C-alpha positions in Angstrom: 0.3 0.1 -0.1 1.2 3.2 -1.2 1.7 6.6 0.7 -1.2 8.0 -1.3 -3.5 5.1 -1.1 -3.0 5.1 2.5 -3.7 8.6 2.9 -6.9 8.0 0.7 -8.6 5.2 2.4 -11.8 6.3 4.7 -11.4 3.5 7.4 -7.9 6.5 8.1 -9.8 9.1 7.7 -12.5 8.0 10.0 -10.1 7.4 12.3 -8.1 10.3 12.3 -11.4 12.1 12.5 -12.2 10.7 15.5 -9.1 11.3 17.3 -9.2 15.0 16.3 -13.3 15.6 17.0 -12.7 15.2 21.2 -9.7 17.9 21.0 -11.9 20.1 18.8 -15.0 19.6 21.1 -12.8 20.5 24.3 -11.0 23.2 22.5 -14.4 25.0 22.2 -15.3 24.5 25.5 -11.8 25.9 26.9 -12.3 29.1 24.2 -15.9 28.9 25.7 -14.9 29.2 29.1 -12.2 32.0 28.3 -14.2 34.2 27.1 -17.0 34.2 29.8 -14.2 34.8 32.7 -13.3 37.3 30.1 -16.3 39.0 29.9 -16.9 38.6 34.3 -14.0 40.3 34.8 -14.9 43.1 32.3 -18.3 43.6 34.1 -16.6 43.8 37.3 -14.2 46.2 35.8 -17.4 48.7 34.2 -18.5 48.5 38.2 -15.9 49.5 39.6 -15.6 52.2 36.7 -19.2 52.8 37.4 -18.1 53.5 41.5 -15.5 55.7 40.8 -17.5 57.8 38.8 -19.9 58.5 41.4 -18.0 58.8 44.3 -16.3 61.5 42.1 -19.4 63.7 40.6 -19.9 66.7 42.8 -23.5 67.0 41.4 -26.7 65.2 40.4 -26.2 66.0 36.7 -22.5 64.6 37.2 -23.8 61.5 38.6 -26.6 61.4 35.8 -23.5 62.0 33.3 -21.8 59.0 35.1 -25.0 56.4 34.6 -25.4 57.0 31.4 -21.4 56.6 30.4 -21.9 53.3 32.1 -25.5 52.4 30.7 -24.0 53.1 27.7 -21.3 51.3 28.7 -23.2 48.0 29.5 -25.5 48.0 26.7 -22.7 48.1 24.0 -21.0 44.8 26.5 -24.4 42.7 26.4 -24.3 43.4 22.6 -21.3 41.9 22.1 -22.2 38.9 25.0 -25.1 38.1 22.9 -23.2 37.6 19.6 -20.7 35.7 21.3 -22.9 33.4 23.1 -24.5 32.5 20.4 -21.4 32.2 17.9 -20.4 30.0 20.9 -23.5 28.2 20.9 -23.3 27.3 17.4 -19.6 26.2 18.0 -20.7 24.0 20.3 -23.3 22.0 18.6 -21.3 21.6 15.7 -18.8 20.6 17.8 -21.0 18.3 19.3 -22.8 16.3 16.7 -19.2 15.4 15.3 -18.0 14.9 18.5 -21.0 11.9 18.7 -21.0 11.0 15.3 -17.4 10.5 15.0 -16.8 8.4 17.9 -17.6 9.4 21.1 -20.1 6.1 21.3 -17.4 4.5 20.2 -16.9 2.0 16.9 -19.3 -0.6 18.5 -22.1 0.6 19.3 -25.6 -0.4 16.8 -27.7 2.4 16.0 
């Protein structure tokens, strides 16, 4: 069997895919976890910034301006978080379906 014919063998392709799929699945989970932690950190920093601006406010208009700035940044953060959640959800579904289809159940499981 030549190198070229070995690389085109469907059994080898399935075997390679079944080893890559769990790795892709867990890589996706790790990426989601990192992004969620980054969002949580940004949320805390935004809260600290609001409290600093409120403590520095000398009048009601200054406090209202601080809340307005916070609200604007909060809405931008929420919109970005929603986009990320949808993107991660799609990646998770794609990886999960490949993971289940290509070997998580094992080769001996009857369907």
